N, C-alpha and C positions, 0 to 999 in steps of 0.2 A: 662347406659353409652353409649356414642356415639362411634361407631367403629372408630378406628384411621384413616382408609382410608377415611371415610366420613368427619371426622374433618379436615384432611389435604386438601381435595378437597373444603370444604366449606370456608376455610379461604383464598383461593386463592384471592389475592387482585386485580386481573385483571377482576373479575366479579362484577356486581353490587350487592348491598345489597339485593334487592328484588329477584334477580335471585338465590342468595345463599339460601335465606329463602325458596323459592319455591322448590329448589332442595332438601334441607334437608327434608322438609315435604314429598316430593314424595318418597325419598329413604327410609325414615323411615316407610312409609305406607306398611302394610302387603301385599297389592295387587300389590306392585311394581314388575316390570319385572326383568329379569336377571340382575345381577350385572355387571357393566361395567368393562373393563380391567383397571388394575393399570397403571397410566400414562395418563389417559384421563382427564387431569386437567382442560382444557378449552373447548375442542370441544364438551363436553356433552351439552353445551348451545345450540348447533345447532342440536342435535340428539335425545334428550330424552323427553318423554312426548307426550301427545295427540296433543298439539299445534305445535309440530315440525314435524307432518306428512308431510306437504308440503316440508319442508327442506329435509327430508329423501327421498321424491319422486324425488327431483332434483338430489340427490346423486345416486339413483337407475338408473336414466337416463344416468349416466356415467359408469354404469356397476357394482356398488357396491352392495354387499349383506349384510345380517344382521351382519355377522362376521366383515366385513370391517367397517360398520357403528359403531359398538360397540368398535372398536379398537382405540388406539391413532391416531390422525391425524398429519401427518408430512408434513410441507411445504418443497418443494424441489425447491429452487430458482435457476434458470439457466440463465447464460449469453450467452448461445449458440446463435450465429448469423453468418451472412455472411458479417459483417462489417469489421472484422479483423481476420487474421490467429490465433491470440491469443485465439479466442473463437470459431473458426469454427470446432474444433475437440472435443468440449465438450459434444455433445449429447450422445456418448457412455458412458461417465462417469455418466451422469444424469441417464441413464437407469440402470447402475450398482448400483448407490445409491438406486434407487427405489427397485431393487431386494433385497438389503440388508435390507431395511425397511420391505418389505413383508415377507422375511425369518424370521424376528424377530417379526412377528405378529403385524405390524403396517400398516397403510394405507397412502401411499404417494400421495401428490398432487403436480404435477409439474406446475410451473408458470415461466414466463420470466420477465426479466428486461432489461434495455437498456445498451449498451456500445458504446463507440466511439473509433476509432483507432487513438492514438496519433501520430504514425508514418506517417499515411496517411494525417492527418490534420496538421502535423508539418510545420511551416513556413507560414501558411495561417491564415486568420482571424478565420477560423473554430477552431483553436487550443484554442481559448478563451472558448470553450465549454468543454474542457477536464476536468479540476478540478471541474467544475460545475456538470459534470456527476456523480462524486462521491456522491454528495449530493442527486441527483435524484435517484441513485441506492439505497442508504440507505433508503430514504423516501419510495420508491416503495416497497421494501421488507418488511419494517415495516408495511406499509399500508395493504398489502395483509394478512400478518400473524395476524395482529390485527383484521382486519375485519372478517376473516374466522375463528378466534379462534383456530388456530393451536396449538397443544401441544408442538411441537418441530420444529426445522428448520435445514435443511442442505443447505448450500449455496455453489454453484459451480461457480467459477469465474476464468478468464484467463488473462485479461489485466490489465494495471497499476492501473486504478481508480476503477475497479470493485472489486478488492481484498479488499482494505480498505473500500469501500462502503458497501460490504457485512459484513465485520467485525464490522463496526459501527452499522449496523442494528441489528446484533446479540447482541451487548452490550446494545443497546437501548431497544430492546424487552425483554431481560432477560428471555427468555424461553430456555430450553435445546437445544443446538445448536452445530453443527460441521461445520467446514470450509473445503472445498475441492478445491485444486488448479488444474486448467486445465492442467498444465504441460508445460514445456519449449519446444522450438523448437530444432530439431537436428541441428548441425552446418552445414553450407554450406561448399563447398570446391572448390577451383580453383587452378590447378597446384600444388596440394599437400599442399596448405595452407588453414587452416580453415577460414571461413568467417561468419559474422553475420551482422545484419542490420546496425550497426554503421560503418562497413567497407564501406558501400555504401555512407553514409553521408560524411565520410572522403574522399572517392574517388572523391566526387564533388569538394572539395577543391584542391585535387591533379590535377584534370582536369583544374580548374581555374588557377592554377599556372604553367600549362604546363608540369607537371611531368608525366602524362599519357595522352593518346589520347582517342578519342571517342569510338573506338572499345574496348579498355581496360576497360573503364568505363562501357560499356554495358556488357562485360563479368562478371564483378563484380556484376552488377545489377541482372543478370540472374542466378547467382549461389549462392547468399548469403542466400536465404531463401527457403529451400527445401520442406517445408510442414507446417502443422499446429503446433501451440504451441506459447508460449510467447517468447519474445526476450531472447537469450540464456545466456547472461552475467549476472553478479551481478548487473543488472539494476533494475528498480523499481518492476516489476512483481516478479522476483526471490527473491528480497529483502523482499517483502511482504509475499511470500510463506514461506520463512525462518522464518519470524516473526510469522506466524501461528503456526509453530512447537514450537518456543520458548515460545509463550504465552500459549501453551497447548491446542489449539482449533482445531488442525489438527492431523490426524493419524501420529504417529511417523514414520519417514523415507519417507514420501510422498512428501516432498517439492522439492526434487531433481529429481524426476521421470519425464522423458520426456512424452509429450502428447501421443506419439504413442507407448510407452512401455506398454506391457500387465500388468505389475505390477500396472500401474495407474488404470486399470479396477478393479483389486483386492483390492487396497486400497480404491477405491471409494465405492465398495460394503461393505467393512469393516466400512466405515463412516456411511452408512445406518444402519448397525447393532449397531454401537456405539451410535447413537442418540437415539435408542430405549432403550438402557441401561440407558442413561441419563434421559429420561423422566420417566422411572420407578423408578429410584432412586431420581428423582427431583433434579438433579445436574444442576445448571444454570450458565450462564456466570459470574454472580457475585461471584460464588464460585471459579472461575478459574482466572478471569481477575483482579487480585489484583495488588497492587503497586509493589510487588516483581516480579510478572509475567512480568510487563512492564519493570522493570529493567533487567530481563533476556533477553527480546527482544532487548533492547538497546545494551546490552553486545554482543549479537550475531551479530547485525548489524555492530557495529564498529569493531568487530573481523574479519568480512568477507569483510570489505570495501564496505558496502551497499550504496544504493542510498541516495542522499540528500533529496529526497522526503519523506523518513522515518521521517524527522524532521517536516513534515506536518502531515503525516498520523498517527503516533503513538500518538501525543498529541490529535488528533481528536478522535481516538478510545478510548483513556483514558478518555477524557471528557465525552463521552457517558456513561462511567461506573462510573463517579464521581471521577475519579482519576486525580489529578493535575500533569501535566508533562510539564516541561519547557525546553527551549533550554539549559539552564545552566545544567539541569539534564543530558542531552545527553552529553554535554561537559565533565562534571565531571566523568562520567562513561568511556568515551573514554580515558581520561587521565590515568586511571588505568587498562585499558584493552589492551593487546597486539594484534596487527594485525597478524592474522594467515593464512588467505586464500589469495592466489595470484590470484585474480579473475579480469576479465575484468569488466570495461573498463580500469582501471589503471594498472591491472596486465595482466597475460597471458592466463588465463583459463576460460572456460565456465562452466555452471551448469552441463552439460553433463559430463565434465571431473571430476568435484567434485563428482558426483554420483558414478563414477567408483571406487573411493577410500574410499567411506563410507558416502558420502553426508553430510547433515546438522548435522546428529547425531554424526558423527565423531568430528566435530567442537565443538558441545555442550558437548560431553563427555570429551574432552580435557579441556574445560573451567570449567566444573564441577569438574574434578579431581584437578584442580588448585585452587579451592575454589572461582571461579569467577561467578558461577551461584547459585541461590537459589534452591537447590535440593528438598525442601519439598513442592513445589507448586503442587497443584492438576491439573490434565489434563483431557481431555475428555475420556481417557481410564479408568478412575476411579482410576488410579495409579498416583504417584508423578513423577516429572521430573526424580528424581534419580532412581526410580523403572523402568521407561521406558528405561533408559540408562544403566541399570545394566549389561546387557550382550553384550554391544557394545564393540568391540575390538578397543582400541585406536590406534592400529597399530603404536607403538612408533618409529618404524624405520622412518627416515626422508623421506618425499616425496616432490615433487616439488609443489604440489597444496596446501596442508595444513601443515603448520609448527608446530613443537612442541612449547608449551608455553615457554620452556627454551631457544629456539632459534628462536624467531619470526621474521617476516619481519621487524617490528618495535615494540618498547616497548610500544607505545601508539596506540590507535585505529584510524580508518580511517576517522572519522568525527570530526570536531572541530567547535565551534561557536565563533564568534567575536562580541565585542561591541566597542563603541567609539562614537565620535561626528557625524560620518556619519551613524551610526547604533545604536542609543540608545536602541532600542528594540531587537537588535541582528541580526545576519545573519549567514549563514552556508557555510562552505568550506569543500570539500572532499579532504583529503590529501593522501588517500591510493594510493600507486603506484607512488607518486610524490616526488621529492626532491626540494621543494621550499626553497629558501633562507629564513633566519629568518626575514629579513626586505626588503621591496620593496617600492620604491617611484617613482612615474611616473606621467606625465601630463595627465589630464582627456581629453578624447574625448567623448562628450556628445551627446546622441541620445534619442529622446523622444518616440521612438517605435522601435520594432524589425526590421521592414522593412527598416528604415533609416540606421540602422547599417549594414544590409545585403548589401545594395547598396554600402556602403563605403568599405566593405570587398571585394565585387566583383571588385571594382576599385583599390583594393590593396593599400588603403590609410592608413591602420593600420600598424604601424611599431613596431619593437622591443622596449620594454620599455613603450609603451602606456598603459593607464588604460582606457578601454572602459566602459562607463557608459550607460546602457540602462534602462530608467525609464518609469514610467506610464504603467508598465506591472504587477503591483501588483494585489492582490485579487480584489480591487475595481477599480483600475486604468485601468487594462487591458480591461475589467475585466477578471478574471479567471486565472491570473498567467501563461501565456503561457510558455511552455518549449521551449528551444532554441537550440535544437539539430542541426538544420540546420546551425546556426551560429557557434556553438562550433565545429561541424564537419568540417566546412570550415576553421576555424582558425587552427585546428590541421593539416588539409590537406595542408595548406600553410606554415606549419612549425612554427607557432606562439603559439602553445598550452601552453608552459610554459614560454614564454618571454613576453606575454601580459596578464594582468589581465582583466577579464570581470566581472563587478559588476552590479547587477540588483536587483530591487525589485520584479522581476519575479522569475522564477525558471528554473531548468535544467532537461533534461531527465536523467534517471538513466544511460543511455548510454554515457552521456557527460563526458569528462575528460579534465583536464588542470587546469589552474589557474582561477578557477571559484568561485565567491562568490555570492550566491543567497539569496532570502528571506529578503533582506535588509528592516528593519523596524524602524520607521514608513515608509510606502510607500509614493511615491511622490504625489499620488492622495489626500492624507490627509495632505499634507504639511510637510512631513518628510524631514530631511536635504538633502536627495538625490535630492530633487526637486530644490535646490538652487545651485547645483554645476555648474560651468561655464567651458567652454573649457579652458584648460591650467592650471586650479587649480591643485596643487600637492596633490596626494592621497597617504597616507601611509598605508601599510599593515604590521603590526608588529606581527609576530608569536611567539615572546618571551612573549609578554604581551597579545596576542590574541586580538588585537585592530584594528579597521578600522577607520581612521581619515582623514578628509580634513584639510590640513595645512593652514588654515586661522584663524584669531583670532576671539574670541567670539563676539566682536562688529560687525565685518563684517558679521558673521553668522546671528546675530540678525537683522542687517540692511536688508539683503537679505530676511530673513524670513518675516519681516514686510511688504515687498512690494510684496510678492508672492500672486498670486491669483489662486484659483482652476480652473481646466479645466472642461468645461461642457462635460459630457458624451453623446455620441450618442445613448447609449443604455438606454432608459427610459421606456421600456415596455418589455413584454415577459420574458423568462427565465433569460436572462442576466440582465434585469432591476430589477427583483426581487432579483437576487443574489447580486447586488450592494448594495441594501438596507439592506440585512441581513448578509452579510459575515463579519466575524471578522478577525483581523489581522493574518498574517502568523505565528507570534510567538505563537498564540493560535490554530494553526492547520487549519486556514481559514475555520472554521466551520460556519454553518448557523443556527444551533439549539441552 
């Protein structure tokens, strides 16, 4: 009879048939050397047998001994860099993960991947590379883990696109994996008032309107960001870290920890220990990232008023796992989920504040007790969601940050999706923290790129009641779906945040707030209806029917569509050129695989 551990290892579908055959013969040979550790499912291909002596020699050159070589190999993917404060404080977390792996008798291998700073590239041509970076991150992590035959993976990421990029790689590889969030930034403070990066973008609009002077702007600029960590509100990074907990791929309680909090070191070390348990039990992302897990993630996002970018990233991660997730799925869950957390940008509080009252676990526990989460879903702890939350105090007394399910901020969640003749494939609107009227009709002011719109805003030509259309900023048309925090911040700063609708086939920062509709599809670059809107056309936003329409008849739409001609892109080679050829619509997560 074949020993069960040999049978399990031989059937690993990531190795070739010939390798499996050779391995089986070697292991069954009486002259075979000492038995490998449980969990060394793939890395044995690089370490065992006479022909792997050169491979082992290379490993010894890095200080590995026999015990290290015979142990499971764990890839530790790091986004540490000096590009952005979101990632500049990650190195201590990487070291803690490696200590956890070593403690649990595994061998960690640290490697890096790229990130870009959305906030620093915001409002420039460079922002076209932001969403593209998500794909590069996923591809790079996949490539290293595949090529080196690592048995498990811990991915540590800090900024907006690095989080979903890492999660996509975990799903794609389907080797035992744990995600670690780099942690949020501490709030800045000026004259007793908390500040964060969005405060600075909005201060630009206040300066343009004459509400503040140059010195006041500088004071805000120099006090808003006190150190390392990702943007502090329920923006994209903190939305994705919360998603990591809801999906069950992060250490429970870790999503709300600040980068400089010593608990982050502890939870990172715990992540290194957790991945070793996963490799020994052969628990993979496919065991955790189920349809119900994604429904849990959506529920948490809409209950916390999370970023509209989750409508891109969740379908993208789900797609890597073979789970179909649509904009309608997000909308339907939002319609039955109460908004509980009063978080910036639409609310009042930061992740730092949420952490003090119980963090993401408090929100999840209240949702679970209300029957709004699937409690039977497996997580990286080896326990279910319900088991992880068993001892969490729901702290039923009302607090200002997280409301009870019985007395929510609103009866429905923070994200909605709209369809209509202007968005046949759908679009996304964040309603958390806003009191939009049920219906809005206004004249279109059309711009073919972000820069054109910004010039108009600077000149203060946008007035109450306008509908600003910014097109050719979609996945293909941008390319890359630039975020528009500079524009949205300026509109809010000029007092136009809820009296002017901004509609685009691009997207918004998680820090943006106001009457903002993004991800309009099909995008202008492929001839979507947004491409044929003219200045002065009346645009209707109907939040009773959740529709977005241009108020012209079908004959006129058909006439304009028939005369539309695609624009020639200036990006026909390099990263952006490849991206244009491969990227799918925003409604499918703007994936390239």
